LUMVO-81761 format. One line per 4 residues: number of its first residue (from 1); their letters; for each residue z, y, x of N, C-alpha, C, CB. Coordinates in Angstrom, 1 decimal. Glycine has a CB too. Layout:
N
NUM	A	Z Y X Z Y X Z Y X Z Y X  ...
% end
This chain:
228
1	MNDE	6.9 11.6 -34.8 7.3 10.4 -34.1 6.2 9.8 -33.3 7.9 9.3 -35.1  6.4 9.5 -32.0 5.3 8.9 -31.2 5.3 7.4 -31.2 5.5 9.4 -29.7  4.2 6.9 -31.8 4.1 5.4 -32.0 3.3 4.8 -30.9 3.6 5.1 -33.3  2.9 5.6 -29.9 2.1 5.0 -28.8 2.9 4.1 -27.9 1.4 6.2 -27.9
5	PAPP	2.4 2.9 -27.6 3.2 2.0 -26.8 3.4 2.5 -25.4 2.6 0.6 -26.8  4.5 2.2 -24.8 4.7 2.6 -23.4 3.7 1.8 -22.5 6.2 2.3 -23.0  3.2 2.5 -21.4 2.3 1.8 -20.5 3.0 0.6 -19.9 1.7 2.8 -19.5  2.2 -0.4 -19.6 2.8 -1.6 -18.9 3.3 -1.2 -17.5 1.8 -2.7 -18.9
9	EVTV	4.4 -1.9 -17.1 5.0 -1.6 -15.8 4.5 -2.7 -14.8 6.5 -1.5 -15.9  4.1 -2.3 -13.7 3.8 -3.2 -12.6 4.9 -3.2 -11.6 2.4 -2.9 -11.9  5.4 -4.4 -11.2 6.5 -4.5 -10.3 6.2 -5.5 -9.1 7.8 -4.9 -11.0  6.5 -5.1 -7.9 6.3 -6.0 -6.8 7.6 -6.0 -5.9 5.1 -5.5 -5.9
13	EATG	7.8 -7.0 -5.2 8.9 -7.1 -4.3 8.4 -7.4 -2.9 9.9 -8.3 -4.7  9.0 -6.7 -1.9 8.5 -6.8 -0.5 9.7 -6.8 0.5 7.5 -5.7 -0.2  9.5 -7.4 1.6 10.5 -7.4 2.7 10.0 -6.8 4.0 11.0 -8.9 2.9  10.9 -6.5 4.8 10.5 -5.9 6.1 11.7 -5.8 7.1 9.8 -4.6 6.0
17	ETVG	11.4 -5.5 8.3 12.6 -5.4 9.3 13.4 -4.2 8.9 12.0 -5.2 10.7  12.9 -3.2 8.3 13.6 -2.0 7.8 13.3 -1.7 6.4 13.3 -0.8 8.8  14.1 -0.9 5.8 13.8 -0.5 4.4 12.5 0.3 4.3 14.9 0.4 3.8  12.2 1.1 5.3 11.0 1.9 5.3 9.7 0.9 5.4 10.9 2.8 6.5
21	EAKW	9.8 -0.1 6.2 8.7 -1.0 6.3 8.5 -1.8 5.0 9.0 -2.0 7.5  9.7 -2.2 4.4 9.6 -2.9 3.1 8.9 -2.1 2.1 11.0 -3.4 2.7  9.3 -0.8 2.0 8.7 0.1 1.0 7.2 0.3 1.3 9.4 1.5 1.1  6.8 0.4 2.5 5.4 0.5 2.8 4.6 -0.7 2.4 5.2 0.7 4.4
25	KALR	5.2 -1.9 2.6 4.5 -3.1 2.1 4.4 -3.2 0.6 5.2 -4.3 2.7  5.5 -2.7 0.0 5.5 -2.8 -1.5 4.5 -1.8 -2.1 6.9 -2.4 -2.0  4.4 -0.6 -1.5 3.4 0.4 -2.0 2.0 -0.1 -1.8 3.6 1.7 -1.3  1.8 -0.8 -0.6 0.5 -1.3 -0.4 0.1 -2.4 -1.4 0.4 -1.9 1.1
29	DLER	1.1 -3.2 -1.8 0.8 -4.2 -2.8 0.6 -3.6 -4.2 2.0 -5.2 -2.9  1.3 -2.5 -4.5 1.1 -1.8 -5.7 -0.3 -1.2 -5.8 2.1 -0.7 -5.9  -0.8 -0.7 -4.7 -2.1 -0.1 -4.6 -3.2 -1.1 -4.8 -2.3 0.7 -3.3  -2.9 -2.3 -4.5 -4.0 -3.3 -4.8 -4.1 -3.6 -6.3 -3.6 -4.7 -4.1
33	SLPG	-3.0 -3.4 -7.0 -3.0 -3.6 -8.4 -3.4 -2.3 -9.2 -1.7 -4.1 -8.9  -3.0 -1.2 -8.6 -3.2 0.1 -9.2 -3.9 1.0 -8.2 -1.9 0.7 -9.8  -5.2 0.9 -8.0 -5.9 1.7 -7.0 -5.7 3.2 -7.4 -7.4 1.4 -6.9  -5.4 4.1 -6.4 -5.3 5.5 -6.6 -3.9 5.9 -7.2 -6.3 5.9 -7.6
37	IDKG	-3.0 5.0 -7.2 -1.7 5.3 -7.8 -1.0 6.5 -7.1 -0.7 4.1 -7.7  -0.4 7.3 -7.9 0.4 8.5 -7.4 1.7 8.0 -6.8 0.6 9.6 -8.5  1.9 8.2 -5.5 3.1 7.7 -4.9 4.4 8.3 -5.5 3.1 8.0 -3.4  4.2 9.5 -6.0 5.4 10.1 -6.6 5.9 9.4 -7.9 5.1 11.5 -7.0
41	SVRF	5.1 8.6 -8.5 5.4 7.9 -9.7 6.1 6.5 -9.4 4.2 7.7 -10.6  6.1 6.1 -8.1 6.6 4.8 -7.8 8.2 4.9 -7.7 6.0 4.3 -6.4  8.8 3.9 -8.3 10.2 3.8 -8.3 10.7 2.6 -7.4 10.8 3.6 -9.7  11.6 2.9 -6.4 12.0 1.9 -5.5 13.5 1.5 -5.8 11.9 2.4 -4.0
45	QVVS	13.7 0.2 -5.7 15.1 -0.3 -5.8 15.4 -1.1 -4.5 15.3 -1.1 -7.0  16.3 -0.6 -3.7 16.7 -1.3 -2.5 17.6 -2.4 -2.8 17.3 -0.3 -1.4  17.2 -3.7 -2.7 18.0 -4.8 -2.9 18.9 -5.2 -1.8 17.1 -6.0 -3.3  18.3 -5.1 -0.6 19.1 -5.3 0.7 18.5 -4.5 1.8 19.0 -6.8 1.0
49	EGER	19.4 -3.9 2.6 19.0 -3.0 3.7 18.8 -3.8 4.9 20.1 -2.0 3.9  19.0 -5.2 4.9 18.7 -6.0 6.0 19.9 -6.0 7.0 17.5 -5.6 6.7  19.9 -6.9 7.9 21.0 -7.0 8.9 20.4 -7.7 10.2 22.2 -7.8 8.3  20.7 -7.1 11.3 20.3 -7.6 12.6 21.2 -8.8 12.9 20.4 -6.6 13.7
53	GLLG	20.5 -9.8 13.6 21.3 -11.0 14.0 22.1 -10.7 15.2 20.3 -12.2 14.2  23.0 -11.6 15.5 23.9 -11.5 16.7 23.1 -11.5 18.0 25.0 -12.6 16.7  23.3 -10.5 18.8 22.6 -10.4 20.1 21.1 -10.4 19.9 23.0 -11.6 21.0  20.7 -9.9 18.8 19.2 -9.7 18.5 18.5 -11.0 18.1 18.6 -9.2 19.8
57	VGYT	19.3 -12.1 17.9 18.6 -13.3 17.5 18.7 -13.5 16.0 19.4 -14.5 18.2  17.5 -13.5 15.3 17.5 -13.7 13.9 17.9 -12.4 13.2 18.3 -14.8 13.5  17.5 -12.3 11.9 17.9 -11.1 11.1 17.7 -11.4 9.7 17.2 -9.8 11.6  18.4 -10.7 8.8 18.1 -10.8 7.4 17.2 -9.6 7.0 19.5 -10.7 6.6
61	PARV	16.1 -9.8 6.5 15.1 -8.7 6.2 15.6 -7.8 5.1 13.8 -9.3 5.8  15.2 -6.6 5.2 15.4 -5.6 4.1 14.5 -6.0 3.0 15.1 -4.1 4.6  15.0 -5.8 1.8 14.2 -6.2 0.6 14.2 -5.1 -0.4 14.8 -7.5 -0.1  13.1 -4.7 -1.0 13.0 -3.7 -2.0 12.1 -4.1 -3.1 12.4 -2.4 -1.4
65	IASA	12.3 -3.5 -4.3 11.5 -3.7 -5.5 10.9 -2.4 -5.8 12.3 -4.3 -6.7  9.5 -2.4 -6.0 8.8 -1.2 -6.3 8.1 -1.4 -7.7 7.8 -0.8 -5.2  8.2 -0.4 -8.5 7.6 -0.5 -9.8 6.9 0.9 -10.2 8.6 -0.9 -10.9  5.9 0.8 -11.0 5.2 1.9 -11.5 4.5 1.6 -12.8 4.1 2.4 -10.4
69	DAGV	4.3 2.6 -13.6 3.6 2.4 -14.9 2.1 2.4 -14.7 4.0 3.6 -15.9  1.5 1.4 -15.3 0.0 1.3 -15.1 -0.8 2.4 -15.6 -0.4 0.0 -15.8  -0.2 3.3 -16.4 -0.9 4.4 -17.0 -0.8 5.7 -16.3 -0.5 4.6 -18.4  -0.2 5.7 -15.1 -0.1 6.9 -14.3 -0.8 6.8 -13.0 1.4 7.2 -14.0
73	VPAH	-2.1 6.6 -13.1 -3.0 6.5 -11.9 -4.0 7.7 -12.0 -3.7 5.1 -11.8  -3.6 8.8 -11.4 -4.5 10.0 -11.6 -5.8 9.9 -10.7 -3.8 11.2 -11.2  -6.8 10.6 -11.1 -8.0 10.6 -10.3 -7.7 11.5 -9.1 -9.2 11.2 -11.1  -8.3 11.2 -8.0 -8.1 12.0 -6.8 -8.9 13.3 -6.9 -8.5 11.2 -5.5
77	VPRE	-8.1 14.4 -6.9 -8.8 15.7 -7.0 -8.4 16.6 -5.8 -8.3 16.4 -8.4  -9.4 17.0 -5.0 -9.1 17.8 -3.8 -8.5 19.1 -4.2 -10.4 18.0 -3.0  -7.7 19.7 -3.4 -7.3 21.1 -3.6 -8.4 22.0 -3.5 -6.1 21.4 -2.6  -8.3 23.2 -4.1 -9.4 24.1 -4.1 -9.7 24.6 -2.7 -9.0 25.3 -5.0
81	DESD	-8.7 24.7 -1.9 -8.9 25.3 -0.6 -9.2 24.2 0.5 -7.7 26.1 -0.1  -9.4 23.0 0.1 -9.7 21.9 1.0 -11.0 21.2 0.7 -8.5 20.9 1.0  -11.6 20.7 1.8 -12.8 19.9 1.6 -12.4 18.5 1.1 -13.7 19.8 2.9  -13.3 17.7 0.7 -13.0 16.3 0.3 -12.4 15.5 1.5 -14.3 15.6 -0.2
85	VASH	-13.0 15.8 2.7 -12.5 15.0 3.8 -11.0 15.4 4.1 -13.3 15.4 5.1  -10.7 16.7 4.1 -9.3 17.1 4.4 -8.4 16.6 3.3 -9.2 18.6 4.5  -8.8 16.6 2.1 -8.0 16.2 1.0 -7.7 14.7 1.1 -8.7 16.4 -0.3  -8.6 13.9 1.5 -8.4 12.4 1.6 -7.5 12.1 2.8 -9.7 11.7 1.8
89	VREL	-7.6 12.9 3.8 -6.7 12.8 5.0 -5.2 13.1 4.5 -7.1 13.7 6.2  -5.1 14.2 3.8 -3.8 14.5 3.2 -3.2 13.4 2.4 -3.9 15.8 2.4  -4.0 12.9 1.5 -3.6 11.8 0.6 -3.1 10.6 1.4 -4.7 11.4 -0.3  -3.8 10.2 2.4 -3.4 9.1 3.3 -2.1 9.3 3.9 -4.5 8.8 4.3
93	VERV	-1.9 10.5 4.5 -0.6 10.8 5.2 0.5 10.9 4.2 -0.8 12.1 6.0  0.3 11.5 3.1 1.4 11.6 2.1 1.8 10.2 1.6 0.9 12.5 0.9  0.9 9.3 1.4 1.2 8.0 1.0 2.1 7.3 2.0 -0.1 7.2 0.7  1.7 7.4 3.2 2.5 6.7 4.3 3.9 7.3 4.4 1.7 6.8 5.7
97	VGAM	4.0 8.6 4.4 5.3 9.3 4.5 6.1 8.9 3.3 5.1 10.8 4.5  5.6 8.8 2.1 6.3 8.4 0.9 6.8 7.0 1.0 5.6 8.7 -0.3  5.9 6.1 1.4 6.2 4.7 1.5 7.3 4.4 2.5 4.9 3.9 1.9  7.4 5.3 3.5 8.5 5.1 4.5 9.8 5.7 4.0 8.1 5.8 5.8
101	GLTA	9.8 6.2 2.8 11.1 6.7 2.3 11.5 8.1 2.8 12.2 5.7 2.5  10.5 8.8 3.3 10.8 10.1 3.9 10.4 11.2 3.0 10.0 10.3 5.3  11.1 12.4 3.1 10.7 13.6 2.4 10.2 14.6 3.4 12.0 14.1 1.6  8.9 14.9 3.2 8.3 15.9 4.1 7.1 16.5 3.4 7.8 15.1 5.4
105	SVAV	6.9 17.8 3.9 5.7 18.5 3.4 4.5 18.2 4.4 6.0 20.0 3.3  3.3 18.1 3.8 2.2 17.8 4.6 1.2 18.9 4.5 1.5 16.4 4.2  0.9 19.6 5.6 0.0 20.7 5.7 -1.3 20.2 6.4 0.6 21.9 6.3  -2.4 20.6 5.9 -3.7 20.2 6.6 -4.5 21.5 6.9 -4.5 19.3 5.6
109	AERE	-4.9 21.6 8.2 -5.7 22.7 8.6 -7.0 22.2 9.1 -4.9 23.5 9.7  -8.1 22.5 8.5 -9.4 22.0 8.9 -10.1 23.1 9.8 -10.3 21.7 7.7  -10.2 22.8 11.0 -10.8 23.7 12.0 -12.3 23.3 12.2 -10.0 23.8 13.3  -12.9 24.1 13.0 -14.4 23.8 13.3 -14.6 22.5 13.9 -14.9 24.9 14.2
113	EEIV	-13.7 22.1 14.8 -13.9 20.8 15.6 -12.9 19.7 15.3 -13.9 21.1 17.1  -11.9 20.0 14.5 -10.9 19.0 14.2 -10.1 19.3 12.9 -9.9 18.8 15.4  -9.4 18.3 12.5 -8.5 18.4 11.3 -7.1 18.1 11.8 -8.9 17.4 10.1  -6.2 19.1 11.6 -4.8 19.0 12.1 -3.9 18.8 10.9 -4.4 20.2 13.0
117	VTCA	-3.1 17.7 10.9 -2.2 17.5 9.9 -0.8 17.7 10.4 -2.3 16.0 9.3  0.0 18.5 9.8 1.4 18.8 10.3 2.4 18.4 9.2 1.5 20.3 10.6  3.3 17.5 9.6 4.4 17.1 8.7 5.7 17.8 9.1 4.6 15.5 8.8  6.4 18.3 8.1 7.6 19.1 8.3 8.6 18.6 7.3 7.4 20.6 8.2
121	GGDL	9.9 18.5 7.7 10.9 18.1 6.8 12.2 17.8 7.6 10.5 16.8 6.1  13.0 16.9 7.1 14.3 16.6 7.7 14.1 15.7 9.0 15.2 15.8 6.7  14.7 14.6 9.0 14.7 13.7 10.2 13.4 12.9 10.1 15.9 12.8 10.3  12.4 13.2 10.9 11.1 12.5 10.9 11.0 11.6 12.1 10.0 13.5 10.9
125	GVLI	12.1 11.2 12.7 12.1 10.3 13.8 11.4 9.0 13.5 13.5 10.1 14.4  11.6 8.5 12.3 11.0 7.2 11.9 9.5 7.4 11.9 11.6 6.8 10.5  9.0 8.5 11.4 7.6 8.7 11.4 7.0 8.8 12.8 7.2 10.0 10.5  7.7 9.5 13.7 7.2 9.6 15.0 7.3 8.3 15.8 8.1 10.7 15.8
129	GKRG	8.4 7.6 15.6 8.6 6.3 16.3 8.9 6.4 17.8 7.3 5.5 16.1  9.2 5.3 18.4 9.5 5.3 19.8 8.3 5.7 20.6 10.0 3.9 20.2  8.5 6.8 21.4 7.5 7.4 22.3 6.2 7.7 21.5 7.2 6.4 23.4  6.4 8.0 20.2 5.3 8.4 19.4 4.4 7.2 18.9 4.5 9.3 20.1
133	QTID	4.8 6.0 19.0 4.0 4.9 18.7 3.6 4.9 17.2 4.7 3.6 19.0  4.5 5.2 16.3 4.2 5.2 14.9 3.3 6.3 14.5 5.5 5.3 14.0  3.5 7.5 14.9 2.6 8.6 14.6 1.2 8.4 15.2 3.2 9.9 15.0  1.2 7.8 16.4 -0.1 7.6 17.0 -0.9 6.5 16.2 0.1 7.1 18.5
137	ALQY	-0.1 5.5 15.7 -0.8 4.5 14.9 -1.3 5.1 13.6 0.2 3.3 14.6  -0.6 6.0 13.0 -1.0 6.6 11.8 -2.3 7.5 12.1 0.1 7.5 11.2  -2.2 8.2 13.2 -3.4 9.0 13.6 -4.6 8.1 13.8 -3.0 9.8 14.9  -4.4 7.0 14.4 -5.6 6.0 14.6 -6.1 5.6 13.3 -5.1 4.8 15.5
141	VANA	-5.3 5.2 12.4 -5.7 4.8 11.0 -6.5 5.9 10.3 -4.5 4.3 10.2  -6.0 7.1 10.4 -6.6 8.2 9.7 -8.0 8.5 10.3 -5.8 9.5 9.9  -8.1 8.4 11.6 -9.4 8.6 12.3 -10.4 7.5 11.9 -9.3 8.7 13.8  -9.9 6.2 11.9 -10.7 5.1 11.5 -11.2 5.2 10.1 -10.0 3.8 11.7
145	ALFR	-10.3 5.6 9.2 -10.7 5.8 7.8 -11.7 6.9 7.6 -9.5 6.1 6.9  -11.6 7.9 8.3 -12.5 9.1 8.3 -13.9 8.7 8.8 -12.0 10.3 9.0  -13.9 7.9 9.9 -15.1 7.4 10.5 -15.9 6.5 9.5 -14.8 6.7 11.8  -15.2 5.6 8.9 -15.8 4.8 7.9 -16.4 5.5 6.7 -14.8 3.7 7.4
149	SGGG	-15.8 6.6 6.4 -16.3 7.4 5.2 -17.4 8.4 5.6 -15.1 8.1 4.6  -17.7 8.4 6.9 -18.8 9.3 7.4 -18.3 10.7 7.9 -19.7 9.6 6.3  -17.0 10.9 8.0 -16.4 12.1 8.5 -16.7 12.2 10.0 -14.9 12.3 8.2  -16.9 13.4 10.5 -17.3 13.6 11.9 -16.2 14.3 12.7 -18.5 14.3 12.0
153	KPVT	-15.1 14.7 12.1 -14.1 15.5 12.9 -12.9 14.6 13.2 -13.7 16.7 12.1  -12.4 14.7 14.4 -11.2 13.9 14.8 -10.0 14.5 14.1 -11.0 14.0 16.3  -9.0 13.6 13.8 -7.8 14.0 13.1 -6.6 14.0 14.1 -7.5 13.1 11.9  -5.8 15.0 14.2 -4.6 15.0 14.9 -3.4 15.1 13.9 -4.6 16.2 16.0
157	IDAA	-2.4 14.2 14.1 -1.3 14.3 13.2 0.0 14.6 14.0 -1.1 12.9 12.4  0.7 15.6 13.5 1.9 16.0 14.2 3.1 16.0 13.2 1.7 17.4 14.8  4.3 15.9 13.8 5.5 15.9 12.9 6.6 16.6 13.7 5.9 14.4 12.5  7.2 17.6 13.1 8.4 18.3 13.6 8.1 18.8 15.0 9.6 17.3 13.6
161	GYRD	6.9 19.2 15.3 6.6 19.7 16.6 6.5 18.7 17.8 7.5 20.8 17.0  6.4 17.4 17.4 6.5 16.4 18.4 5.3 16.5 19.5 6.4 15.0 17.8  4.1 16.7 19.0 3.0 16.8 19.9 3.2 17.8 21.1 1.7 17.1 19.2  3.6 19.0 20.7 3.8 20.0 21.7 4.9 19.6 22.7 4.1 21.4 21.1
165	RRRR	6.1 19.1 22.2 7.2 18.7 23.0 6.7 17.6 24.0 8.4 18.3 22.2  6.1 16.6 23.5 5.6 15.5 24.3 4.6 15.9 25.3 5.0 14.4 23.4  3.7 16.9 24.9 2.7 17.4 25.8 3.4 18.1 27.0 1.7 18.3 25.1  4.4 18.9 26.8 5.0 19.6 27.8 5.7 18.6 28.8 6.1 20.6 27.3
169	TLES	6.3 17.6 28.2 7.0 16.6 29.0 6.0 15.8 29.9 7.8 15.6 28.1  4.9 15.4 29.3 3.9 14.7 30.1 3.3 15.6 31.2 2.8 14.2 29.2  3.1 16.8 30.9 2.5 17.7 31.9 3.5 17.9 33.1 2.1 19.1 31.3  4.8 18.0 32.8 5.8 18.1 33.8 5.8 16.9 34.7 7.2 18.4 33.2
173	IALR	5.8 15.7 34.0 5.7 14.4 34.8 4.5 14.4 35.6 5.8 13.2 33.8  3.4 14.8 35.1 2.1 14.7 35.8 2.1 15.5 37.1 0.9 15.1 34.9  2.7 16.7 37.0 2.7 17.6 38.1 3.7 17.1 39.2 3.2 19.0 37.7  4.8 16.5 38.8 5.7 15.9 39.8 5.0 14.7 40.5 7.0 15.4 39.2
177	CAER	4.2 13.9 39.8 3.5 12.8 40.4 2.3 13.3 41.3 2.9 11.9 39.3  1.8 14.5 40.9 0.7 15.1 41.7 1.2 15.5 43.1 0.1 16.2 41.0  2.5 16.0 43.1 3.1 16.4 44.4 3.2 15.2 45.3 4.4 17.1 44.1  3.6 14.1 44.7 3.8 12.9 45.5 2.4 12.4 46.0 4.5 11.8 44.7
181	AARG	1.4 12.4 45.1 0.1 12.0 45.5 -0.5 12.8 46.6 -0.8 11.9 44.2  -0.2 14.1 46.5 -0.8 15.0 47.5 -0.2 14.7 48.9 -0.5 16.5 47.2  0.9 14.0 49.0 1.5 13.6 50.2 1.0 12.2 50.7 3.1 13.6 50.1  0.1 11.7 49.9 -0.5 10.4 50.3 0.0 9.2 49.5 -0.3 10.2 51.7
185	ERVA	0.8 9.4 48.5 1.4 8.3 47.7 0.5 8.0 46.5 2.8 8.7 47.3  0.4 6.8 46.2 -0.3 6.4 44.9 0.8 6.1 43.9 -1.2 5.1 45.2  0.8 6.9 42.8 1.8 6.9 41.8 1.3 6.4 40.4 2.4 8.3 41.6  1.9 5.3 40.0 1.6 4.7 38.7 2.6 5.2 37.6 1.5 3.2 38.7
189	LEPM	2.1 5.7 36.5 3.0 6.2 35.4 3.3 5.0 34.5 2.4 7.4 34.7  4.2 5.2 33.6 4.5 4.2 32.6 3.3 4.0 31.6 5.8 4.5 31.8  3.2 2.9 30.9 2.1 2.7 29.9 2.2 3.8 28.9 2.2 1.3 29.3  1.0 4.3 28.5 0.9 5.3 27.5 -0.2 5.0 26.5 0.7 6.7 28.2
193	TSVE	-0.2 5.7 25.4 -1.3 5.6 24.5 -2.5 6.4 25.0 -0.9 6.2 23.1  -3.7 6.2 24.5 -4.8 6.9 24.9 -4.7 8.4 24.8 -6.1 6.4 24.2  -4.0 8.9 23.7 -3.8 10.3 23.5 -2.9 10.9 24.6 -3.0 10.5 22.2  -1.9 10.2 25.1 -1.0 10.7 26.1 -1.7 10.6 27.5 0.3 9.9 26.2
197	RKVV	-2.5 9.6 27.7 -3.2 9.5 29.0 -4.2 10.6 29.1 -4.0 8.1 29.1  -4.8 11.0 28.0 -5.7 12.1 28.1 -5.0 13.4 28.5 -6.4 12.3 26.7  -3.8 13.6 28.0 -3.0 14.8 28.4 -2.8 14.9 29.9 -1.6 14.8 27.7  -2.5 13.7 30.5 -2.3 13.7 32.0 -3.5 13.9 32.7 -1.7 12.3 32.4
201	HERL	-4.6 13.3 32.3 -5.9 13.5 33.0 -6.3 14.9 32.9 -7.0 12.6 32.3  -6.2 15.6 31.7 -6.6 17.0 31.6 -5.8 17.9 32.4 -6.5 17.4 30.1  -4.5 17.6 32.5 -3.6 18.5 33.2 -3.9 18.5 34.7 -2.1 18.2 33.0  -4.3 17.4 35.2 -4.5 17.2 36.7 -5.9 17.3 37.2 -3.9 15.9 37.1
205	KDVP	-6.8 17.5 36.2 -8.2 17.4 36.7 -8.6 18.5 37.6 -9.1 17.5 35.4  -7.9 19.7 37.6 -8.3 20.8 38.4 -7.2 21.0 39.5 -8.4 22.1 37.6  -6.3 20.1 39.7 -5.3 20.2 40.8 -5.9 19.6 42.0 -4.0 19.4 40.4  -6.0 20.5 43.1 -6.7 20.0 44.3 -5.9 18.9 45.0 -6.8 21.2 45.3
209	GVAT	-6.6 18.0 45.6 -6.0 17.0 46.5 -5.6 15.7 45.7 -4.9 17.5 47.2  -5.7 15.7 44.4 -5.3 14.5 43.7 -6.4 14.1 42.7 -4.0 14.8 42.9  -6.4 12.8 42.3 -7.3 12.3 41.3 -6.5 11.4 40.3 -8.5 11.6 41.9  -7.0 11.1 39.2 -6.4 10.2 38.2 -7.3 9.2 37.7 -5.8 11.0 37.0
213	ESEG	-6.8 8.1 37.4 -7.6 7.0 36.8 -6.7 6.2 35.9 -8.3 6.2 37.8  -7.3 5.5 34.9 -6.5 4.6 34.0 -6.7 3.2 34.4 -6.9 4.9 32.5  -5.7 2.4 34.4 -5.7 1.0 34.8 -5.0 0.2 33.7 -5.2 0.8 36.2  -5.2 -1.1 33.8 -4.5 -2.0 32.8 -5.3 -2.2 31.5 -3.1 -1.5 32.6
217	TEPH	-4.7 -3.0 30.7 -5.3 -3.2 29.4 -4.3 -2.8 28.2 -5.7 -4.7 29.2  -4.9 -2.4 27.1 -4.1 -2.0 26.0 -3.2 -3.2 25.5 -4.9 -1.5 24.8  -2.0 -3.0 25.1 -1.3 -1.7 24.9 -0.5 -1.2 26.2 -0.4 -1.7 23.8  -0.8 -1.8 27.3 -0.1 -1.6 28.6 -0.9 -0.8 29.6 0.4 -2.9 29.2
221	RYVV	-1.9 -0.1 29.1 -2.7 0.7 30.0 -2.0 2.0 30.4 -4.1 1.2 29.3  -2.2 2.4 31.7 -1.4 3.5 32.3 -2.3 4.3 33.2 -0.2 2.9 33.0  -1.7 5.5 33.6 -2.4 6.4 34.4 -1.9 6.2 35.9 -2.3 7.8 34.0  -2.8 6.3 36.8 -2.5 6.3 38.2 -2.9 7.6 38.8 -3.1 5.1 39.0
225	VLPA	-2.0 8.2 39.5 -2.3 9.5 40.2 -2.3 9.2 41.7 -1.2 10.6 39.9  -3.4 9.5 42.4 -3.6 9.1 43.7 -4.3 10.3 44.6 -4.5 7.9 43.8  -4.2 10.2 45.9 -4.8 11.2 46.7 -6.3 11.2 46.5 -4.5 11.0 48.2  -6.9 12.4 46.4 -8.3 12.6 46.2 -9.1 12.2 47.5 -8.7 14.0 45.7
% end
């Protein structure tokens, strides 16, 4: 007979515009109480899925309750085939994916000049976000965290092949704009993230008769294609 007392349970409640956002906030609050908590041990109860207001005015927030046992906080142990840096990047991405209520595998490839994180699973549209805003934000956070810890390699995060699809789309748009610029037109593209602007600049840097430059301020900075 096991007379050991059950570990104490820590419970937090959080709200957000979506269930995924509420789960992320709840997990963040749990981590303040239980640093290093294993996300797989966290139990979520969705109290309310939230509701949009009429014509977009006002809304009822989503509400979740998250709980975990205080005795299930494992030490962070890197995988045998990963460096400490790659392992910590994996841990960060897995925590965010789990907090968003998504099921996905996270693969990390550490190359000579960069670390590439690939997420694969079902519907990862929430992780990607509108025009890649969510995955770009996660990538920014991962790079910032790595920089603070002394890591020197940039991190690229991809999900469901999004980066390659978006790159092909941007390159196609860039070439169409270059054709217009070659005829003497100055073409301004829609606001993009720094990652996407770099794709446009790189694709057109060797195209004769055109030049590119970035204008505006974040988050509304955009690329202009103009005659050289």
